[in-house]
N, C-alpha and C positions, 0 to 999 in steps of 0.2 A: 704838807702838800698831800692832796688826795691821791690815793692809789688808783691809777688808770688801768691796771691789769696787765700792762705791758711787761712788767718784771717777771710775770709768770709765763710769758710766751716763750716758745723755742727761739733760739737766737736768729734763725733765718727769718722768722716772722717779724721779729723786732727790726731787723734790717730792712725787710720789705716795707714795713710800715713807715720807717724813716724816709725811704726813697719815695713812697707815695706822698708823704707830707711835703717833701721837697718839690715834687711835681705839682701838687695842688697849690703851693705857694707861688709858683712861677720861677723857682730857682732853676728848674730845668723845664724849658718850654718845648713845644712840638718840634720834632726833628733834632733836638739836642742829644748828644751822646752822654750816657750815664757813666759814672766811674766804673772802671773795669773790675774784674774779679780780684786781681792783685791789690787794687786800691781798697776794696772792701775788706780783704784779708788783713791788710795793714791797719786800717781804721778801727775795725771791730775786734781784731785779734781772733779771727776764726779761720777754719780750714777752707780750702777751695770748694769743697762740696757744699759747705754751708752757704757760701756766696752764690753758688749756682742755684741752690734751692731758693734763695731770696729772689733772684732774677726770674726763676720759674714761676713764682707766685704772680709777679707783675705781668709776665707773658700770658699766663692763663687767664688773667683778668682783662686782657686786651689793652693794657696801658702802654706797653712797650713792645718792640719787636727786635729780635736778635738777628743781626746780619753777619753771616759767616765771614770771619776774618776781619770784621770792622768793629764789632762791639754791640752794645745794646742801646737802642735809641727810643726816645719818647715818641709814641705813635702820633702821626699827624692825621687829623680828621679833615679830609678835603671834600667839601660838598661838590661832587662832580655833577650830580643830577638832582634836581628838585622835581620830584614826581607829583604833578598836580592831578590827583586821583579822579577829580570830577571833570575838569575841563578837557583833559586829554582824550576822554572817551566820547566827547560830544560828536553828534553826527556831522557837525560843521567841519570836523577834522577829517575823518575817514570818508564821509560822504562826498567830500570835495576832492578825493584822491590823495589826501595827505597821509603821512606816516605818523602813527602815534609815537613810535620810538624816536623819530627825528624831532618831534616836538619836545620830547624829554631832553634831548641832547643838544639843544640850541647853544651855539657858541663853542661847541667842541667838535670832535670828529667821530660821530656815531656810525658804527658799522654793524650790520647783521650778518652773522655767520650761519648759514643754513646747514643743519646737521642731518636732515633727511625727513622724508614723509613716507609713512607706511600705513597699511590697513592691518590692524591687530586688535586683539581683545583689550578692552579698557579695564582699569581697576574697577572693582565692584561698585564703589560709591559713584564713580564717574559714569559708568554704564547706567546706573539707576537714575542719575540726574538727567542724562540724555534720553532716557526712556527706551534704551536698546533692549530688544528681546533676547532671550537666551540664544547664544551662538552668533548674534549680530556683531559686526566689527565696527570699530571706530577708525576714522582717519586721524592719524597722529602726526602732528608737525612739531619738530624739535628745532630750536634755534638757540644760539648763544650771541649775546650782544656785548660789544666792546665800546669803550669810550676812550678816545685818545690812546688807543692801542692796549687798554687794560680791560680784561673781561669783567663785567659787573653784573650780568644777569643771564640766567638760563630759563627758557620758557618752553613748556610743552602744551600744545593745544590739542584738544580732543573734540571731534565732530562726528556726527552720524555718517558712516561711510556711504550709505545709500544716498544721502543728500549731497555729499561732496563728489560722488563719482562723475567723471567726465567733465569736471569744471577745473578752472585754474587753481582751486584750493588744493588740488593734489600735485601742483607744480611747485618747483623751488621758488619761483617768483609768481606770487598770486595776483600781481597787477596793482595799479593805483588804488589806494585806499585799503589794500590788504584783504584779508578774508571777510571782514565785515561788509565791505563794499560788494564782494562777490555774493555773500549771503543775501544782501538787499536785492541783488539782481535776480535771485531765486525766489524773491517774495518772503524771505525769512530773515530780514535784517534785524539787528538788535534794537530793541526799544527800551530796554532796561538792563542795568548791570548790578551785580552784587559782588563785593569783594570781602574776603575774610583774611585777616592779617594776623600772623603770629611769628614767633622767632625761636631759634634754637641754635646750637652749635652745628657746624656742617659735618656731613659725612666725609670720609677721606676722599671719595670721588668728587664730591662737590668742591672741597677745598682745592683739589688738584685742578679741576676744570676752570675754577674762578681765580686761581693763583692767590689764594688767601694766606695771609700770614697767620701763624699760630695765635689763637685767642680771638680771632675775628668771628663774630656770629653771622648768621644769615637771617634775612627776612623772608618769610614764606607768604606769598599772596596767592590765594585761589580765587579766580574770577569766574563768575557764571554769567553768561549772556543769555537774555530772555527775548524771544520774539514778542510781537504785540499780543498774541494769544496766550502768552504765559509759558509756552514751551521753551525748553532749554535748547539753544542752538550751538553753544560752545562752552567748554570748561577749559580754562587756561591755568595751569599750575606753574608758578614762577618761584625761582630761588634767586635772591638778590644779595649782593655784597653789602652788608649793613654799613660799612665804612664809606660807601660811595653814595648813599642815598639819604635824602630827607623826604619823607612822605607828607605831602601837603593836601589837606581837604578843605576846600572853600565852598560854602553853600549857604543859602538863605535860611533864616530861622523859620520862615513860614512854611 
């Protein structure tokens, strides 16, 4: 039999590999409880610390989650939100007074938690995109979005404070259609969007605010909204729970 290299692995990695194989084969499905530490100690003849290290590998890879007092369970990937990146931003949605977020959460209970609006200096890259002069402030709107009671997204919008001053953009409830409809009323409605998407592991603050289990990555989306003349009217930086989202982009080839 060909040597697969596992014999040279530390014991905890061999155990972790065996558990991953069992998950991949369907022996343990989403939501199933894995054997406990004592079971692994007995089966593989290892110390408790070795069993814990094996579970730690699976947790760090996002395959399982440890529930205090209950055990280790295969993580369930539940598609709560199908984020249609093109259709959701169409003027037919916000221009008609609709909510982009409500469109994402159809069939569920979407809630927006307003975390505050302030005028403050923007990060250098955001200030440059908005064309802010030295010392000029941005109006910053922060929100957290929940689906069926579970936080799934945090968003921070940056706009030129001089443009937003005295408008509902500076209020907790910016009105039907949100800030894009208000920008349109000012003659600066979005005509084009650009989104940049990447991913990483969350900071401790992000994990806390989104209630993320260990090993859950986040999706980062930076959206830039352009007016018809090409000027940037908003930069929106979002942090998404990767276990809650599918990002869908549907567009013509022409």
